[in-house]
N, C-alpha and C positions, 0 to 999 in steps of 0.2 A: 458579733460581727454582723449577723443578720439585722440586728436592731439599728446599727449605724447605717447599713445599706438602705434600710427602710426610711430612715430620717433623711438621707441624701436624696432618695427618690421623691419624698414629699416636698422637700425644699425646691427641687428642680421642677416639680409639678406646679408649684405656686408661681415660679418664674414664667413657665410656659403659658399660664393662664392669660397673661397680658400681652402675649406675642403672637402675631399672625404673619410674621415674616417682615423683613425690612430691606431697604435698599443697600444697607451696609453689608449684608450677607445674602448671597443669591445662589440658588440652585435651580434645577429644572422642575417642572410641575407634574407632568404625567409621563411615565416611562413604562415600557413593556419589555418582556424578555421571555424566551421559551423555557419550559421546565427542564431542569438539569443543566441550564446554561450559566453563564457568568456575566457580570456587568460591573463597570466602573462608573461611579456617580460622582462628578466633581461639585465642589462648593466654593464659590468665589467670595473672598472677604476683603474688606478695605485694609489699607496699610496700617491703620491704627490698631488692628487686631493681630498684627504679625506675631507679637510676643505672648499673646493670651493662650490659655489652654483651649484646645478644640476637641470636639467629639461628634460622633454620630450615634443616634439611638433610634429604636423603634418607638412609635407613638401609639398610645391607646387611650380610650376614654375612661375617666375615673370620676369619682365624686368631686375631685379637685379640678376637673377639666381635662386638658391634654396632659398625659403623664409619659415619662420616659420609661421604657422597659429595658431591654438589653442595651447597655451603653458601652461603646468602644471608643477609647480616647486615642488621640493622634499618635501614630507610630507604635500602636499595639494591635493585637488581634484577638478575636474570639472565634468560636466555631463557625467557619464559613464566612467570617467578616474580618477584614483588616482595614485600618484607617491610616492614611499617610498624609502628612503635612508637607506641602511643597512651598516653602516660604518665598522662594525666588519668583514663583508665579502667583503668590497669594491664593493658593488653591489647597483645600483640604479634601482629599478624595476617599471615598468608601468603595472598597472592592468586595463584591459579593460573588461567591462561588457555589456551584452545585445547587442552584436555587430551586425551590419546590413551590407548589401552589400555595402552601401555607405561609410562605414568606411574603405574600402580597400584603400591602398596607402602606401606612405613612411612615416615612423616615425623616428624622430631624437632624439637621446640621447645626450645631450650636457652638457658641463662643462663651466660655465662662468669664463673666465680668462681675466685679463687685457690685452687689445690689440687684442686678437684673441681667440675665443672660440674653444674648441676641442670637438670631438664627433664621433659618428658613426650612421649609419642608417640601418633600417630593412624594408623590403617590406612585408606588410601583405595583404593576400587575404581572404576576407570573402565571402562565398557563401553557397547556400543550399546543394551543392554537392562538397565539396572540394576534392582535389586529395589525401590529407592525413588528418585524423582527429582521435581524441580519444573520448571515452565516457565521461571521466572525466579529466579535465585539472588540477584539484587539488585533491590530494589523501593524506590520513592520515594513518600511520602505527604505531604500538607500538614497542618500543625497544625490540629486540630479536625476533620479529614477522616478518611478510611479507606484501607485497602489490601486487596488480595485476592491470595492465593497459591494457584495451582492446581497440584496434584501428582498423582502416580500411584504405585502399588505393584503388585508381582506377586501372582498369585493365591494363592501359598502364605502370603502375609501377611494374608489376609482376616480371620483370627481373631486376629491379633496386636493388642496394645494400641497405639493411636495417640495421640500427644500432640504438642503444640507447646510448646517450652520456650524460655526466654530464657537465653542464655549469660551466665555471671558472676553473675547473680541467682539462677539455678537454680530459678526458678519455672516450673511447667508447667501447661498447660491441656489438658483432655481433650475428647473428642467431646461436642458440645452447646454451649450458650451460657454464657459466664462473665462476670459483671460484677465488675470489680476494685474496690478501695477508692477508686480515683481515677475518672477519667472513661472510662478504657479499657474497651472491651467486646470480647471475643473469641468468635467463633463458628467451631466446627470441624464441618464436615459430612463424614461418611464415607459414600460412596454404595455401599459394599460390593461394588463391581464394578471394583475396581482404581483408583479415583480418589477424591480428597478435595479439599476447599477450606478454606482458613483465611482468615477475614475479621476485620479489626481496625478498630474504630470509635472515634472520639473521641481521635485521636492527640495526644500531647503531645511536645514536643522531647525530653523525658527517655525516651521510648519508643524512641528511635533506638538501634541496636546490632545485635548478632548473635542470631539465633534458629535453632532447628533443629527439623525435623519428623522424628519417628521412628516406625517400625513395628517393634515388637519391639526388637531391640538395634541396628538399622541405621537411620541417619538421613542427612539432607542439610541443609546450612546455608543460611540466607537472611540477607542483610544489609539492614537497614531504615534508610533515610535519611528524616528528617522535616524538611521545610522550614518556614520561618516563614509564618504566615498574613498575607496582605497587610493593612496597616492602611488606614483610611479616607483618611489623608493620602497613602499610596502610590497608592491607587486614583484619588484626585482628581488627583494629579500626573500619573499615567499618562494619565488622560482628557484633561487639558489638553495634554499632549504630542501626543496623537492628533489633537485639535482643531486645534492649531497646525500640525501637519504637513499636515492636510487643507486648511487655509486657504492655506498656502504653495503647495500643489499647484495649487489653484484659481487663485491669483494668477499662478503661473508659466504655467499654461495660457492665462489671459487675455492675458498679455504676449506669448506666442507668437502668439496670434490677431491681436493688434494689429499686431505687426511684420510679419505676412505680408500685411496688406491693402495694396492699391496706394496709392501716395502721391499726394495731390492738394492743391494750395494752396487750391482753391475747392471748396465743396461741390458735389456733383453736382446739376445742374439736373433738375427733374422733367420728364418727357416725357409728354404726353397723347396718347392714341390714340383715334381716332374711327372708328366703324364706320358707313359710309354705308348708308342704307336706301333701297331703291328705292321 
């Protein structure tokens, strides 16, 4: 088994010798994250690769050039790594959890193709004090509502250009307030003291996906999930369930009270008390 694994690694290494990234497969270039944190790294591929086998792997230098180390194929997982293919978006994402400093390095997003693989690489830096980081790399908002992302950057990036971009669409928003052609509104506040905040208002289901905040050439990814806005029917149904549950609780309590009363075939006779006066 180890022999076949070694052969596969050698074959993949030969493929990677001739690859430096292509326009057909694209990911980000330089990302950072705090030690112990998590990160979701997207990889966009062209429609022609939709049915091909996809994978992410760690890259290292060998006598054959760039070689794949730990390889995780789409819709499978290894320790701390899971890879999911989203064919409807043409995105193959790598989710990394509980990252440590030793996880820093190059990662390769590849497409297995007969004759030669295609792909692109990203360099990830994991440290206790990264140059750019956010409090939450995964946020959830409701349709019609908003979300807020709080982040930080080191002092040497005070004068670097800050922007918030959507992966795949490649549209970016800069410091200030931006009103899009739809209902989405984006506000980026740079406090110039090592912190920033990104706020998004008027979310739609179509706004879900991967974003990244960058200062200069370094960035961090954030995955946004947008849930459906509750309809009036859903709210009414939920209210009815709550009312029914409350009624049942009261009835249950009344039953318990009744069954704990002492049993008597006859109603209790009234007793009159008199106070004698001198």
